[in-house]
N, C-alpha and C positions, 0 to 999 in steps of 0.2 A: 711286692711292695717293700719287703725287707731288703731285697737286693738293691733297689733304688736308694734306700736310706743308707745302706752300707757304701754304695758308690759315692754318694754325696759326702758322707763322712770322710772317705778316703781322699776326695778331691779337696776338702777343706784342710785336711791335715797336710796334704802335699803343698797347698798354697801357703800354709803357715810356715812350713820348712823352707820354701823358696824365699819368702819375704825375710826370714831370719838370716838366710845365707846372703841375701842381697845387702842387708844392713851391716853384717859382719864384714863383707867385702868392701863396702863403702867406707867404713872406718879405717880398715887396713890400708886401702889405697889412697885415701884423702888426708889421713892424719900422720903426724910424726909421733913415733913411739918414744916414751921417755921413762926414766926410772929415777927414784930418789930413796935414800935410806931414811927410815923413820922408826924409832924405837926398836932397833935391831933387826928390822925387816926391810927388804927391798920391795918398794911399792911401785906399781906400774900405772902409767897413764898414757892417754893419747891426746894430742893437741892438734886442733884445726885452725889454720890461719888463712883466710881468704887471700887471693892474689892481690898484691898492692896494699895490704893492710899497714896502716901507719903506726909508728911508735906511739905508745901510750893508748892504744886502743882498748875499748872495754873487753872484759872477760866474762864468760859464762861457764860456770862449773855445772856439769850435768851428771847426776848419780843414778846408776842402774838399780833395778829392783832386786829382791831376795833371789838368789840363784842365778842372777843375771851376769852380764859381762860388759865391760867397757867396749869390747869390739862390736857389740850389738847396739851401740849408741844410735839414736835416731838420726838418719841422714837429713831429715826435714829441718833439724836445728842447724846443720851446716849450711843448708840452702838459705835459711833465714840470715845466717851470718854473712853470706855472700851479698845478700840484698841490703843489709843494714850496717855492715862494717864492724863486726865484733869477732873475737876469737872464742873458740869452744874448747873446753877440756873435759874428756871422759875418763875419770879415775876408775881404777879396779879395786873392789873391795877385797878383803882377806877371806880365808876359808874357815868355816866353823866346824864343830864336831860332827855335823851331818854331811860334810863335804860340799857345802853350799857357799858360794860367794855371798857376803853380807856386809851390812853397815851396823855397827854396834849401837842400837837404840834402846836395848833392854828387853828384847824378847825373852820369855822364860827359857827357851832352848839354848839361848846364848849367854846366859847369866855368868857362866864360868869363863867366857872369853875376855881377855884382858886388854884387847886393843882399844885405844882412845881415838875414835874416828873424828870427834870434834876437833881435837888437837891436830890430827892428821890433815883434815881439810884446811884448817888455818895455816899449817906449815906448807901445804901444797900451793896455796894462793901466794904466799911469800916467795916460794921457790920459782913459780911461773913468772911472777913480776920481775924477779932478779934475772932469770935466765932469758926471757923473751922481751922484757921491757913493756909489759902490759900496764894498764892504768893502775895506780895505787888507790883510786877512789871509786872508779866505775867497775865494780865487781859484783856479779850476780850469781844466785844459786837456784837451780831447779833439780827436780828428781821425781821419780815415779815409784809408787809403792813403798818398799823399804827405803828407797831414796827420798820419797816424800816424807816419811817419818823423820829422816835426818833434817829435812827442811824445817819441820816443827821444832825439832830439838835444837837446831842452830839458832832459830829465832828466839828460843828461851834462853839459851846459855851464852850466846855470843852474837847479839843483834847488830853490833857495829861492824862485824866482819864483812857483811854484804849490804849493798845499797838497796836491794829489794830481793825477795824470795818468792819462788813459785813451786808449789807442790802439786803433784798430779796423783790422784788416788792414794794420798797419804792419810795418816791418822794420828791421833794424839793418845798415847798410852797414859793411863791414869798415873803410872809410876813416874812419868816425866814431871809431874807437878803442874800447877796452874799459873805460877807467877812468870810475868814477862818483865825484863829489867830495862827496857827502853823501847823507843819507837822502832817499828820494823814494817815497812811496806810489804804486804803479803797477799798472795792469791792462791786459790785452790781450785782445781778442776776435778770433779768427782761424779761418777755415775751412780744413779739411784739403784741400779740392779747389779752393782758390784758385789760379788759373792766372796770376795777375798778380804776387801776392806770395806766393811758394811757402812752404808750411808747412815744407818740408824744406830751404829755403834755396837759394842759387845762388852757390856759392863760386867758380865758374869764370866768372861773369858771362855766361852763355849767353843771358840775357834782355835784356841791354843796359842794365839799370838800375844796374849796378855790382855788384861781388861783395857778397853779404850772407849772413849766417849763418842757420841754421834758427830758427824761432820759439822752440822750447823752449830752444835755446842762448842766444838773446838774452835771454829772461826769466830764465834761470838766472844771468846776470851781475848782474842787478838784485837778485835774491834774495840773492846772496852779498854784494853791497855793503850791503844792509840788514841782513845777519846774521840772517835769519829762521831760527828754530830748530825749527819744527814745520810739518807739512803736513796739510791735510785735502782729501779729494776727495768731491764730491757731483755728482749729476746733476740738471739743471733739469727742470722739468715739460715733457714732450714737446709740441712744436708741429709741427715739420716734421722737421728734422734733430736728432739727439740732441746735446745740449750738456753737456759735462763741465767742471765748474769745479774747478780746482786752486787752493787757498788756502794760501799760504805765510805763516805767521804768527809772532808773538813776535819780531819784529825790534827793532832799536834804536828808541828813541823818535823820532817824526817831528819833534819839537822838544823842547826842554828841558822836562820835566814833562808832555809830551804822550803820546798813545796810541802803542802799538807800531806800527811800520811793517809794512804787509802788502803782498803782491804777489799779484794774482789773474790766473789765465790761464783763459780760456774756450776750449775746444777744440770747434769746431763740426764734427762729423763729417760730411763730405760738403758742407760749406758753401763757398760761392763767394766771389767778391770783392765783398762787400756789407757793409752795416751789420748784417746778420743780424737784421733786425727780424721776419722771418718765422719765425725759429727761437727767439727769446727776446724778453723785454721789455727791449730793449737799453738804452733811456735810464733805465728804472727800475733796472736793475742798475748802470749807471754812477753814478746818483745815490746808490744804496745805498752804493757804495764811497766816493764823495766825502763823503757826510754823516758818515762815521766821522771825518773830519778837519776838521770845522767847529770854529772857535774862538769863544768868547763875545766 
């Protein structure tokens, strides 16, 4: 029995390594590597442009998780870009005192790190627009885990930088504060069995990432800031774990004369700390949300 368990574990580990290698290879082969200087550091990023992409195309920035890599950006997002006609940029975080790539969102372990990643992401968007001619109005942000935390932080501190934001397995640290300074279309995809970013929160900081609120509570603050007046609930077509989508609608206009701001929460029942690609068409759903906020 133990031998079968060991073999199964080894096969799962091998599959995980193979998938990671495929993702890294996909970004390296399909993307153009770029660098820019920011606050005295050379920052790296990878840009994907579908064949025949027109000038002024929409841009999606995709942020990796803690200890992650731009080279392991999800190929599924590039595939969605091919279908829908937008560009993707996978930026690389800097290295913290533990030797991990990270985005500065205020984890206790990274409090001494001076990098300003909110300013970096904003500067990166401007550089990509200048260098590649991407749209100056149709710019979107997504990220997973630590990248998801950046999504919440950007929504709080610079809501006008992006037309819409999509976090996956992200959380809201209590130190981020609760105030939102403007309308921001926002969605969150989160598994209820996520043991890294707990659905129920960690207000006592037992996990060491800093105290943070539950996912429903975090989303409720964005719903309130956008003054959404109605709610709809539906269930996605079953793939593995059941996914329930809560759509908060009829908020304030996303911009003057624009569509109403909405907030979508995808509850992946039994889902773990992943992009939830086995449970749903993650990038199709993200683009479905983003495309509601495209401007001519």
